[in-house]
N, C-alpha and C positions, 0 to 999 in steps of 0.2 A: 514374572514379566521378562521376556527374553530381549536382550539388546542385540540387534543384527549389525554386522559390520558394514562399513562403507563398501559399495560395490555389489551388495546383495540384490537380487532381482525380486521384485514384487509385482504381480500382475503383468509380467513380461516387460517391466520397466526397471532399468538399473538405477538404484538409489545411491547417489554419490556421497551420502553422509551416514554415519551410524544412526540407527533408528529403532523404534519400537512400533509394534502393531497392536492396537487396542480398539474397542468399540467407541463410537462417538460419545456414548453415555459416560465413559470413563476418561475422556480426553482431558478434561480440566484438572481432575485430581491427579492424573498421571503427569500432566505438565508440571504441576507444583512439586510432585515428588522428584521429577527429573531435575528441576532447578536445584533442589537440595543435594541430590546425588552427584550433580555435575556443576559445581559452583564456578568453574572457569569456562563454561560453555553456555550456549543459549538454545533451549529447546523451542522448536517452532512446529506447529501443526501444519501439515502440507496436504491433507486430504488422503483419499484412498482409492478413488475410482481410477481404473487403469488408463482410460482415455485422458482424463485430466492430469494425471501424473505424467503421462507422455508429453503433453503440451508443456508441462513445467520443466521436465528434465531431459527430454530427448535432444533438444537444441541447446547446446552449452553456450554461455555468454562469450562474446568476442573479447571482452575485457575481463581481466582477473578481478577478484574481490578487492584486492589492494588498489588496483588502478581505479576502480569505481569509487572507493572510499576517498582516494586522493582527489578525484574530480569533484566529488560532492563537497569537498572542503574549499572549493574555489569561489563559493558564494552561498547565499541563502537559497532555500528551496524555490521561492518565488522568482528570483532573478535567474536562477539556473533553468527554471521551466520556460521563462520567456525567451532566453537565449536558445534553448533547444527548439522551441516552436518556430522562432525566426529562421534558424538554420535549416530546419526541415522544409519550411515554406520556400525559402530561396532555392533549395535543391530541386524541389518539385517544379517550381516555375522555370528554372533553367532547363529541366527536362522537357517541359511543355514547349518551350521556345525551340529546342532542338528538333522537336517533332512537328514544327510549324503549326502549332495549335491555334485556333481562332483567337483573335485579340481579346475577346470577351472573357477568356479563361486566364489571361495574364493580369494578375492583380498585385498591388503593392501590399506588403505585410503591415498590419496594424496591430498594436498591442490591445489587450482587452480594455474595454471601457471602464473608467473609474466608477466604482459603486458609491453612490451618495448614501452613506450609512445614516446620516441624520434624517434623510427623507424616509428611509426604511423604518427607522426607529419611531417615527411619528405615526406609522400605521398601527392598527390594532394588533396587539401581540396575540398570536394564535394560541389556542389551548395547548398546553404542554403535552406532547406525546409521551408515551411510556418507552423510553429508550431501552434497547436491548441490554440485558445484563449477562446474557449467556452467549457463548460462541455459537456460530451457525451449526457446527457439527454435533453439538452436545445433545440434541434431541433425536439422534439417530442411533440405530443399532448396527449400522454399517461399520466396517473396519476403516479406521483412519491411521495415518502414519504420523509420528512425531519425530522429526529429524533433530539431531544434536549438532548444532552449528558451532564450529570452533572459534568462538569469540566471547569474551566476557562482557562486551558492550552490546546490549540488545539492538541498538540502532544500526550496528554494522551487519546484522544478520541478513538484511535484504540484499546486501551486496553479494552474498554467496550464491544467490539464485539468479542474479541478473534480470530481475523482474522488470518488465516495462518496455517501452519503445515500439508499441503497436497501436494502431487505430488512434484513439484519443488518450491512450495511457502514456504518461510522461516517460522520459528516458530513465534507465535504472539509477543513475546517479542523482536524479531529482528525488526519487523516493528515499534514497539514503539521506539526502540533505534534510528533507522534511522530517524523517524519523529522528534525526539528531536534534533538530530544533524542538520537536514536540517532546522528546525525552527530557531535554533541559528545562522546558517551560512547564510541562504538565506531568512529568513522570510517565509519559506514554511508552509502552513497551509492546513490540510486535509479538503477538501470540499466534496468529494464523496467517499463512500465505499459501494461496492456491494459484492456479493458472490465471485467475481473473479477479481475485479478491484479497484484500488486506484487512486484518482486524487488529486493533490496538487496544490494550487495556490502559486506562487512564487513571493513574494513582491520585492526581490532583485535578478533579474535574473543574470546568469553568463555572464560576459562581455569579457572574454579573451578565446582564443582558448586553451591555456594550461590548464586553469581551467575547461573548458568544456570537454576536453579530459580526464582529471583525474577523473572527476565525471562520465563520460560515462563508464569508466572502472569499477567503483563501481556499476553503474546501470546494466552493463552487467552481473555481478555476482549476484546481488540482484534479477534481473528479466530477465533471459535469454530468456523467452518466448516473451518478448517485444523487446529485443535488439539483433538483428542479426548481427550488425556491430558496433563496438566501434566508428569508425570514423563517420559513419552516425548518431549515437546517439549524438556524440559531436556537429555535425553541427546542430542537432535538439535542443540541450540544449542552444546554444549560443543565449542569449536574450529571451529565452522561458519563458513566464509568467505562464505556466501550465505544470506540469509533470504528465504523465499518465503511469500507470503500469497495465499489465494484465497477469494473469497466467491461463494456460490451466487446 
């Protein structure tokens, strides 16, 4: 297995980290091997399709990884996400006013409605789905890249990509803050990051319905594109060793 140096081009995309190229079938075992070979770094699967890699790497983040980490430490994921959404809303509304937009488009910002978990708990618990135990790429013969990120703390890895800040996807520092919290609480570790998807391995899965429901409410706000039902997400989270998020 060849380790390519940072700056090597793959599918006409410059990869800014040391990396290896393998098939999806071999991704998980290779990831585990790289952890042992590089104990002071964090390997992360980043996909292999040229267009998707271009979306991930062509536009470099405006903030450095260290700046994103520092900003992520200014609060928990939930509060940082609310602050980001309010700031984004205020800037959009100001722009609409400058364009003399119709009054119907000018709206005050409102935080998300509080979820009544007790009411949801009183509903029939759905049949527990079979949560995924394998990463998305592992059923493919296509080539994928695993980047070696220079941090011993897996939760910091997302900061190196500057992932987020488009459509309904939260700002990059929000992802870092949530990754830090989930690492501390559940032993969650970022394994895969593509241009629109995050996948976390969870060392200590949720074991109670109450905890699953509380976390499902967080996930529903964090990634509404993935979570269409808080109750269904709670059933998915119960005992799940892998958390997957996708943004449109």
